C-alpha positions as CSV (number, residue, x, y, z in Angstrom):
1,M,0.1,-0.1,0.1
2,E,1.0,3.1,-1.0
3,K,1.9,6.0,2.2
4,I,-0.4,9.0,2.4
5,V,1.2,12.1,2.5
6,Y,-0.8,14.4,5.0
7,T,-0.9,18.0,3.7
8,K,-2.5,21.5,4.7
9,A,-3.9,20.9,1.1
10,K,-5.6,17.6,2.2
11,M,-6.8,18.9,5.6
12,D,-8.3,21.9,3.8
13,A,-9.9,20.0,1.8
14,I,-11.6,17.8,4.1
15,K,-12.6,20.9,6.5
16,E,-14.8,22.0,3.3
17,K,-15.9,18.4,2.6
18,I,-17.2,18.6,6.3
19,Q,-19.0,21.8,6.2
20,K,-20.8,20.4,2.8
21,L,-21.9,17.4,5.3
22,I,-22.7,19.3,7.9
23,S,-25.4,21.5,5.6
24,I,-26.8,18.7,4.1
25,V,-27.1,17.3,7.8
26,K,-29.2,20.9,8.8
27,E,-31.0,20.5,5.7
28,L,-32.4,17.1,6.9
29,E,-33.2,18.1,10.2
30,T,-35.1,20.8,8.7
31,D,-37.4,18.7,6.6
32,F,-37.4,16.0,8.9
33,P,-38.0,17.8,12.7
34,G,-37.5,15.8,15.8
35,R,-34.9,13.6,13.5
36,H,-31.4,14.0,14.4
37,F,-28.7,13.2,11.7
38,S,-25.6,13.4,13.1
39,L,-22.1,12.4,11.8
40,D,-20.9,9.9,13.5
41,G,-19.8,6.3,13.6
42,H,-17.0,5.2,11.1
43,L,-17.1,8.5,9.0
44,V,-16.5,11.0,11.9
45,G,-14.0,8.4,13.3
46,S,-11.9,8.2,10.0
47,I,-12.3,11.7,10.1
48,G,-10.3,11.9,13.0
49,E,-7.7,9.7,12.3
50,V,-6.3,11.2,9.3
51,M,-6.9,14.6,11.0
52,A,-4.9,13.2,13.7
53,A,-2.2,11.8,11.3
54,Y,-1.8,15.2,9.9
55,Y,-1.5,17.3,13.3
56,Y,0.8,14.2,15.1
57,G,2.6,12.5,12.4
58,I,1.0,9.1,13.1
59,E,1.6,6.7,11.1
60,L,-2.1,4.4,10.9
61,Y,-3.2,1.1,11.5
62,A,-5.2,-0.7,9.2
63,A,-9.1,0.3,9.7
64,S,-10.7,-1.1,12.5
65,A,-7.4,-2.3,14.7
66,V,-8.4,-3.2,17.9
67,A,-7.7,-0.7,20.8
68,H,-5.2,1.8,18.8
69,D,-5.2,3.1,15.3
70,G,-1.7,3.9,14.9
71,E,1.6,4.9,16.5
72,I,4.7,7.5,16.3
73,D,8.0,7.1,17.8
74,G,7.2,3.4,19.4
75,K,3.7,4.7,21.0
76,K,0.5,3.4,20.3
77,V,-2.2,5.6,20.1
78,Q,-5.9,5.9,20.6
79,I,-7.5,8.4,18.4
80,K,-11.4,9.5,18.6
81,I,-13.4,12.8,18.0
82,S,-16.6,14.0,19.2
83,Q,-18.9,16.5,18.1
84,Q,-20.9,15.3,20.9
85,D,-20.0,16.1,25.2
86,D,-18.5,12.3,25.4
87,I,-16.5,9.7,23.7
88,V,-16.5,5.4,24.3
89,I,-13.2,3.8,24.8
90,N,-13.5,0.0,24.8
91,H,-9.7,-1.0,25.6
92,E,-7.2,1.0,27.6
93,P,-5.0,2.5,25.6
94,E,-1.3,3.4,25.7
95,Y,-1.5,7.0,24.0
96,L,-5.1,8.7,23.8
97,I,-5.8,11.7,21.7
98,V,-8.6,13.2,21.5
99,L,-9.8,15.8,18.9
100,Y,-13.7,17.9,19.0
101,L,-14.7,18.3,15.6
102,R,-17.5,22.0,15.7
103,K,-20.0,22.4,13.2
104,N,-18.4,24.8,10.9
105,G,-15.5,21.8,10.6
106,D,-12.5,23.2,13.1
107,V,-10.7,20.7,15.1
108,F,-9.5,21.3,18.5
109,E,-7.3,19.1,20.8
110,V,-9.3,17.9,24.1
111,Y,-6.6,15.3,25.4
112,N,-3.3,14.4,24.4
113,S,-1.3,11.8,27.0
114,P,-1.1,8.3,28.0
115,G,-4.5,6.9,28.5
116,E,-4.2,5.7,31.9
117,A,-5.8,8.8,33.8
118,P,-8.8,8.9,31.6
119,W,-9.4,5.2,31.5
120,N,-9.3,5.3,35.5
121,S,-12.0,8.1,35.5
122,A,-14.2,6.8,33.0
123,S,-17.5,8.5,34.0
124,K,-19.6,5.8,33.1
125,R,-19.0,2.3,32.0
126,D,-21.6,0.2,30.3
127,S,-22.3,-3.5,30.1
128,H,-19.4,-4.0,27.4
129,N,-17.1,-2.2,29.4
130,N,-17.2,0.5,26.7
131,R,-15.7,3.5,29.2
132,H,-17.8,6.9,28.4
133,M,-15.6,10.2,29.5
134,R,-16.8,14.0,29.0
135,V,-15.1,16.2,27.0
136,N,-15.4,18.2,30.0
137,K,-13.5,15.8,32.6
138,L,-10.5,15.3,29.4
139,M,-10.2,18.6,29.1
140,E,-9.3,18.9,33.0
141,L,-7.4,16.1,32.8
142,D,-5.5,17.5,29.9
143,K,-4.2,20.9,31.9
144,Q,-2.6,18.2,34.7
145,V,-0.4,16.6,32.0
146,S,3.7,17.7,31.1
147,D,4.6,18.3,27.9
148,E,6.9,15.7,28.1
149,F,3.8,13.1,28.5
150,R,2.2,14.5,24.7
151,I,2.6,13.2,21.4
152,A,4.3,15.8,19.8
153,V,2.4,18.2,17.7
154,V,4.0,18.7,14.1
155,N,1.0,21.1,12.4
156,V,-0.3,23.7,14.8
157,I,-3.4,22.7,16.5
158,S,-5.6,24.3,19.1
159,K,-6.6,23.6,22.4
160,M,-10.4,23.0,22.8
161,K,-12.2,25.4,25.6
162,P,-15.2,25.2,26.6
163,E,-17.1,27.7,24.5
164,Y,-16.0,26.1,21.2
165,K,-18.7,23.1,22.2
166,N,-21.4,22.7,19.3
167,K,-24.5,24.0,20.6
168,R,-27.7,21.4,19.8
């Protein structure tokens, strides 16, 4: 398989396409009041993975790999992205990067560090032992992390702030 090159131009194109998808979602929700057509699942997960590859230089594994989505400098990384108030993980990751996707296509870093603290402080565990973590809690945990424990940023990404959250 040929190596993918992650560029700013490709990230700008993703943002433009996300804006189109979000516009379609708004149209559908207008046409069908009371129904939610949120972007989630594999689509948003893959968006998060390619964005993390760009921002952090992570080498991605094949899609649907168990527990981790890629690695950099020998560190295995689980990548999550959310447009809502929480994320779900089902295995304790070695490292965890959580991104937040705004409805305008902007993306922010919520959490970047070893995965032990979020895994152990998960607010809710379901019957499948999936752990649910709130974006606000992850932002608080992230503030406690020293830069030496982070995956180094290759391309600048801004930190998430509470006021950036999407409104329903």
